[in-house]
N, C-alpha and C positions, 0 to 999 in steps of 0.2 A: 545289403547294399555293398557294392564293390567299388573301391577307389582305383583310379588309374595308377599304374606304376610303369617304370621304364623297361621292365623285363618281360612282362606278360600282357597278352591281350585276353579279354574275357568276353565270352559270347553266351547269351542266354541259352540254356539247354532245356530245362523243364521246371515244373513247380513241385515243391515238397511240403509236407506238413511239419508240425513242430518236432516230430520224431525223426525227420529226415526221410520219410517214406515218399516215394513218387506218387503224385496225385493226378488222376485223370479229371480234368475240369468238367467233363460231361457227367461224371458220377457224383458230383457234390450235391447233397440234399439238405445240408444245414450250414449255418454260419461256421466258418473255420478260418484260422490264420494260415496263410500260405506264404511260402518263402521261395524266392527265385534261386534256382541252382544254376551256376555258371560253369561253363567249360573253360578251363584255363589252358592257354597255349602260349608257348614262347613266341615273343614277337619276332618278326622277320625284318632283316635290314638288307639294304641293297648296297653292293659295292660297285661303283661306277668306275670302269677302267677307261681312261682317256688315252689319246695319242700322246706322243712325245711333247708336243707343245701345250698340252692341257686344254685344247680347244674342242675336240670332237670325242664323244663317247663311242668307244669301239666295242665294248662288252659290258654286260651287267650280270652280276652274280647275286643270288638271294641266299642269305645265311641266317640261321636261327640265332637269336640273341645269346651271346656268351660262347658261341661255337667258333671254331677256326675256319677261315676260308682256305680251302685246299684245291689243288688242281689248276691253279693259275699258272699258265706256262710263261716262260720268259720270252719277251718279244725280241724281234730282230730289227735292225736298222741297216739299210743298204748304204755301203760306203762307196768309195771310188778307188782309183789306182793309188792315190796318195794316203788314204786313211780308211780304216774300217772301224766298226763300232762294236763294243762288247757290252751286253746288258750289265748294269751296275746294281740298281736297287729300285724299289718302288717308293715314291714319295707322295705326300698329300698335295693335291692341287692347290689348296688354300694357302699353305704356308711353306711348302717344300720340306717339311720335316719327314723323317723316315716313317713309312707306313708299317703298322703292326697288324698282321692278319691272324694272330694266335687267339684272340678273343674279341670278336666283333660285338660292340655294344651300341652302335649307332650307324647310320648311313655314312659311307665313306666315298670320297672321290680321289682316285689315285692316278698317277702317271709314271711311266718308266723313266729312268735316267740311264745314260750310257757313258762309258769311258771311250775316249777317242784313242785309237791305236795307230801309230805311224807305220805305214807300209813302206819300208825303205827299199826302193828300187834303184838307188844310185850306186853304181859300182865303186865310186870314189869316197863313199861315206860308210865307214865300218862301225860296228857296235862300240868299240873302245876308243874311237877317235875323240879328241878333246872337244871338237866342235859339233859332235853329233847332236847334242841336245839343242843347240842353236839352229841347226838345219831342221830338226824335227819341229821346233817352234815356228820357224818361218814358213815351212810347208803347210803345217796344220792350220795356221792362221792366214794362209793364202797371201803371204807377203812376198815370198820368193819361191821359185819353182825349179831353179837350176837352169843349165844351158841346153839340156836335152832331156828326154825321158829317162835316160840311164846315167846321166852325168850331172852332178851338181856343180862341180868345179869350185870347191871351197878355197882353193889357194890362188884363184885368179883375182887380179885387182878389180875393184868395183868401178865401173865407168859412171860418168855423169848421168847417162840415160838409165842405167840400172838403178842408181840412187833415186832418180826422179820417179821411176816406177814403184820403188819401195815406198816412198813417201805418199804417192797417189793411192796405193793399196792400203796403207796404214790409215788413211783418211776415209776409207770406205769406198773407194773407186767411184766417186761422184761423177755425174754427167758434166763434162767440160766442153761439150760441142758448141755451146754459145760463147765461149771465151775467145778473145782475139789474141793472136800471138804478138809479141813485142819485139 
């Protein structure tokens, strides 16, 4: 009798006698004790690779129990003129913890994470400027975009209209078409 375990699957292979010799059932002429011989195979697990949001399975990989998942390529994510994305790591869809592919012992669902990279295209924002991190934050979070594609104008006073736009964007740019002006 074989009990189930986490590491192996067992499949009936053939019958044997008490000495372990293979028995052909058609050749049995007397009462005898028979024992089942099972083939032991490592279980296989599936690694489900989801999209960035963890909603859609994009790939599935089958891995034998205890083995490493290899050959999983780092995904890419399309950016825009203000930001680009660099693959960071794989995390579990269930809890966001780092995924470990070195020894697969169960089915896994993973998704990629990315670091957002600021693409500085403003001629008046230099790497060592004291305000560069603030410009980066406002652009990456879509709060401020500068006065043109190439000029942020960090030393220009903020107008009431600019400040209103900043507050509007910080609140998620909600639909205001039904509001009346006062």
